[in-house]
C-alpha positions in Angstrom: 98.0 70.1 122.6 96.7 73.0 120.7 94.2 71.5 119.2 92.5 71.2 122.4 92.8 75.0 122.7 91.0 75.4 119.5 88.6 72.8 120.3 87.5 75.4 123.3 87.9 78.4 121.6 85.4 77.2 119.1 83.2 76.1 122.2 83.4 79.8 123.3 82.5 81.0 120.0 79.5 79.4 120.4 78.7 81.6 123.9 79.8 84.6 121.9 77.0 83.2 118.6 74.1 83.5 121.2 75.3 87.2 122.0 75.9 88.0 118.3 71.7 86.5 117.6 69.7 87.7 121.0 71.8 90.9 121.9 69.5 93.0 123.3 71.1 96.5 121.6 73.9 96.6 118.3 77.3 97.3 120.9 76.1 93.8 122.1 76.1 93.1 119.1 78.9 94.7 117.6 81.0 93.6 120.3 80.0 89.8 119.6 81.2 89.8 116.5 84.0 91.5 117.2 85.4 88.8 119.8 83.7 86.1 116.8 86.1 87.6 114.3 89.1 87.8 117.0 89.0 83.6 118.2 88.9 83.2 114.8 92.2 85.1 114.1 93.1 83.3 117.3 92.4 79.7 116.0 94.3 80.7 112.8 96.9 81.6 114.6 97.4 78.1 116.4 97.1 76.4 113.5 99.5 77.4 111.9 101.4 77.5 114.4 100.6 73.3 115.0 101.1 73.0 111.4 103.9 74.9 110.6 102.8 76.2 108.1 103.5 80.6 107.7 100.3 80.8 104.8 97.8 80.9 107.9 99.8 83.6 109.6 98.9 85.6 106.9 95.9 84.7 106.6 95.1 85.7 110.4 97.3 89.2 109.7 94.7 90.4 106.9 91.5 89.5 109.2 93.0 91.4 111.6 93.5 93.9 110.1 90.0 93.9 108.3 88.0 93.3 111.6 90.3 96.5 113.1 89.6 98.8 109.9 85.9 97.6 109.8 85.0 97.9 113.3 86.3 101.8 113.7 84.0 102.4 110.0 80.8 100.2 112.3 81.0 102.6 115.1 81.6 105.9 113.4 78.3 105.4 111.3 76.5 104.4 114.9 77.6 107.6 116.3 76.1 109.4 112.7 73.2 108.1 113.3 72.7 108.6 116.8 73.4 112.3 116.1 70.5 113.4 113.4 
């Protein structure tokens, strides 16, 4: 049952990657990249629940922290870029 949700999330990530590639602005691409990383983290969590292996939860938490720090750094860079 959980694998069906994983397949649905993979389908959603295809539409999100379209916005990442063909986004009209850099902000659209940034939100699409953040959405793709969240989808990947949810897939890891669902796979961990399905297999009963807690190792994938550790990987998901690590990716979540890296995504958060990367998003903060990138938005700070975009804010500094517009003020010049």
